[in-house]
N, C-alpha and C positions, 0 to 999 in steps of 0.2 A: 567457544566457537561452535557453529552449526553449519551443516551442509544439507541443502535441500535440492533434490533433483526431480524434475517433473518430466516424464518421458511420454511423448505423444503416442497415443495408442493407435492400433490398427482401426480403420474407420468402421469396422463392424463390431467393435467391442466397447468397453467402458471408455469414458472420455480421455482419461489419462491415468498413468501409474505414478504415484507420488512416493518417492523414497526420501527419508530424512534421517539424518544422524546428528546427534548432539554430543557435546562433551558431557561426560558423567563425572561425578565427584572423584572417582578413582581411575578414570580412563579418558584419554583425549581422543578426539576424532582421528588425529594423525596416527594413533596406535591401531586403528581399525581399518586402515587403507585396503588391506587384502579382502576383508569382509565386504567393504564398499565396492571394490572392483568386481567381486563375485556376484553381488546383487545386481550390478549394472549389466554384466554379461548375461545373467539369467533373465533379466527383463528383456534384453534384446532377443534372446532365444524364444521367449514367450511370444514376442511380436512376430518373429519370423514364422513360428509355427501357426499362429493365427492367420497370417497372410497365405501361407501354403495351403492350409485347410480351406480357406475361402476360395482360392483359385482351383483347387481340386474339385470342390463341390460345384463351382461354376462350369468347369470343363465337363463334369459329369452331366449336368443339366443340359448343356449344349449338345453333347453326344446323344443323349436320350431324345432330345427334340429332333435332331437330324435323323435318327433311326425311325422315329414315329413318322416323320415326313416322308422318308424313303418308303416305308411300308405302305403308307396311304397312297403315294404316287403309284407304286407297283400294283396295288389292288385296283386303283382307278384305271390304270392302263390295261390291266388284264381284263377287267370287266368290259371296257370299251372295245378291245380287240374282239372279244367274243360276240358282242352285239353287232359289230361291223361285218363279221363273217357269218351272220345268221344264227349264231348260237346264243340267242337271248334268253334261253331257259324256258320259253313257251313251247310246249310240245302238243 
């Protein structure tokens, strides 16, 4: 008997994780169910971590972009206010 399991991977990683177990001459797959269950849980944990890492990095990129936009707007607004009030830097 053989058990093959293909786990769809997170879209930013390898295409899939393939896990396979076969009967050995001295051991049946049924005798290794605990090991198989552990491997499945660990594969799920890896996928969860990949997803969380992706969203953390995405949130960080968006935050940095917002901060840069905010700083740019603040600098543009400040320089515009100075020029409207006659403080254009030309003395």
